C-alpha positions as CSV (number, residue, x, y, z in Angstrom):
1,X,-3.4,17.7,-18.5
2,X,-0.9,20.5,-18.8
3,X,2.9,19.6,-18.3
4,X,3.1,21.7,-14.9
5,X,0.2,19.6,-13.5
6,X,1.8,16.4,-14.8
7,X,5.1,17.4,-13.0
8,X,3.2,18.2,-9.8
9,X,1.5,15.0,-10.0
10,X,4.7,12.9,-10.5
11,X,6.5,15.1,-7.7
12,X,3.6,14.4,-5.3
13,X,3.5,10.8,-6.0
14,X,7.2,10.3,-5.7
15,X,7.1,12.3,-2.4
16,X,4.4,10.2,-1.1
17,X,6.3,6.9,-2.0
18,X,9.3,8.3,-0.4
19,X,7.2,9.0,3.0
20,X,5.7,5.7,3.0
21,X,9.1,4.0,2.6
22,X,10.6,6.2,5.5
23,X,7.5,4.9,7.6
24,X,8.3,1.3,6.8
25,X,5.3,0.5,4.9
26,X,7.4,-0.7,1.9
27,X,10.3,-2.0,4.1
28,X,10.8,-5.8,3.3
29,X,13.4,-6.0,6.2
30,X,12.2,-7.9,9.2
31,X,11.9,-6.2,12.6
32,X,14.9,-6.6,14.8
33,X,14.7,-9.1,17.5
34,X,14.3,-7.3,20.7
35,X,17.2,-7.9,23.3
36,X,16.5,-10.4,25.9
37,X,14.8,-8.9,29.3
38,X,17.4,-8.1,31.8
39,X,15.6,-10.0,34.5
40,X,15.6,-13.3,32.4
41,X,18.9,-14.8,34.0
42,X,17.1,-14.2,37.4
43,X,14.1,-16.1,36.3
44,X,16.4,-18.9,34.5
45,X,18.1,-19.3,37.9
46,X,14.9,-19.4,40.1
47,X,13.9,-22.1,37.8
48,X,17.3,-24.0,38.0
49,X,17.4,-23.8,41.9
50,X,13.8,-25.0,42.3
51,X,14.8,-28.3,40.3
52,X,18.2,-28.4,42.3
53,X,16.3,-28.3,45.5
54,X,13.8,-30.8,44.2
55,X,16.7,-33.1,43.2
56,X,18.2,-33.0,46.5
57,X,15.0,-33.9,48.2
58,X,15.0,-37.0,45.7
59,X,18.3,-37.8,46.8
60,X,18.0,-37.4,50.5
61,X,14.2,-37.5,51.5
62,X,15.1,-36.6,55.1
63,X,16.1,-33.2,53.8
64,X,12.6,-32.4,52.4
65,X,11.1,-30.5,55.6
66,X,14.3,-28.1,55.2
67,X,14.6,-27.8,51.6
68,X,10.8,-27.7,50.2
69,X,10.1,-24.4,51.4
70,X,13.1,-22.8,49.7
71,X,12.1,-24.6,46.6
72,X,8.8,-23.1,46.9
73,X,10.3,-19.6,47.3
74,X,12.1,-20.1,43.9
75,X,8.9,-21.1,42.3
76,X,7.2,-18.1,43.9
77,X,9.9,-16.0,42.6
78,X,9.9,-17.5,38.8
79,X,6.1,-17.0,38.5
80,X,6.3,-13.2,39.7
81,X,9.2,-12.7,37.1
82,X,7.7,-14.5,34.5
83,X,4.4,-12.3,35.0
84,X,6.6,-9.1,35.0
85,X,8.6,-10.1,32.1
86,X,5.5,-11.4,30.1
87,X,6.7,-14.9,29.5
88,X,5.0,-18.3,30.2
89,X,6.9,-20.5,32.5
90,X,7.5,-23.9,30.9
91,X,5.0,-26.6,31.9
92,X,5.4,-28.4,35.3
93,X,8.1,-30.7,34.0
94,X,9.3,-33.0,36.8
95,X,12.7,-32.4,38.2
96,X,15.4,-34.6,37.0
97,X,16.0,-37.5,39.1
98,X,19.6,-37.1,39.0
99,X,21.0,-36.3,42.5
100,X,22.8,-33.0,43.4
101,X,26.6,-33.5,42.9
102,X,28.0,-35.3,46.0
103,X,26.0,-37.9,47.1
104,X,25.1,-37.3,50.8
105,X,23.2,-34.6,52.7
106,X,26.2,-32.4,53.6
107,X,27.2,-32.4,49.9
108,X,23.8,-31.6,48.6
109,X,23.4,-28.8,51.1
110,X,26.8,-27.5,50.1
111,X,26.1,-27.7,46.6
112,X,22.8,-25.7,47.0
113,X,24.5,-23.0,49.1
114,X,27.0,-22.5,46.3
115,X,24.1,-22.2,43.8
116,X,22.2,-19.6,45.9
117,X,25.4,-17.5,46.5
118,X,26.0,-17.6,42.6
119,X,22.5,-16.7,42.0
120,X,22.7,-14.0,44.7
121,X,25.1,-12.0,42.5
122,X,22.9,-12.2,39.3
123,X,19.9,-10.9,41.3
124,X,22.1,-8.2,43.1
125,X,23.4,-7.0,39.6
126,X,19.8,-7.1,38.2
127,X,18.7,-4.8,41.1
128,X,21.4,-2.2,40.6
129,X,20.7,-2.0,37.1
130,X,16.8,-2.4,36.8
131,X,14.3,0.4,36.6
132,X,12.8,1.5,39.9
133,X,9.5,-0.4,39.1
134,X,11.5,-3.6,38.7
135,X,14.3,-3.0,41.3
136,X,12.3,-3.8,44.3
137,X,11.4,-7.3,42.8
138,X,15.0,-8.2,42.0
139,X,16.0,-6.8,45.5
140,X,13.6,-8.8,47.4
141,X,14.8,-12.0,45.4
142,X,18.4,-11.1,46.2
143,X,17.5,-10.9,49.7
144,X,15.8,-14.1,49.7
145,X,18.8,-15.8,48.0
146,X,21.0,-14.4,50.7
147,X,18.8,-15.8,53.4
148,X,18.5,-19.0,51.5
149,X,22.3,-19.5,51.6
150,X,22.7,-18.5,55.3
151,X,19.7,-21.2,56.2
152,X,21.8,-23.9,54.4
153,X,25.1,-23.2,56.5
């Protein structure tokens, strides 16, 4: 091999190695962890609200007819959010038997209303910042939470 050919071969090899390193093939750094989905807090609150309703019904069985439909709404929201986000919901763990703070029906309902109003703020914020394809879902969840809060007056 002539010297010029050897230099070209060495330069080509170096250039190829640089290109491969730039593509990440020779990079040992782990991939960065993607940020959490912006709808994750809405999903988390939907699960928390459903569990809170279940606890309230356990504490005051007479509230079941009034509260179970609201709990089901939150479970449906959680299922749809999980589908959109691409996560799996936790397995159907039973709700804690600890009652909602207070101890009587009025306190349980008031506590649920406060939780709905707080969760409404999260869903409203998600609606404002979500891409158009997701804003409708976040907006309908916010509307449902506002309706629940009114139903609990």
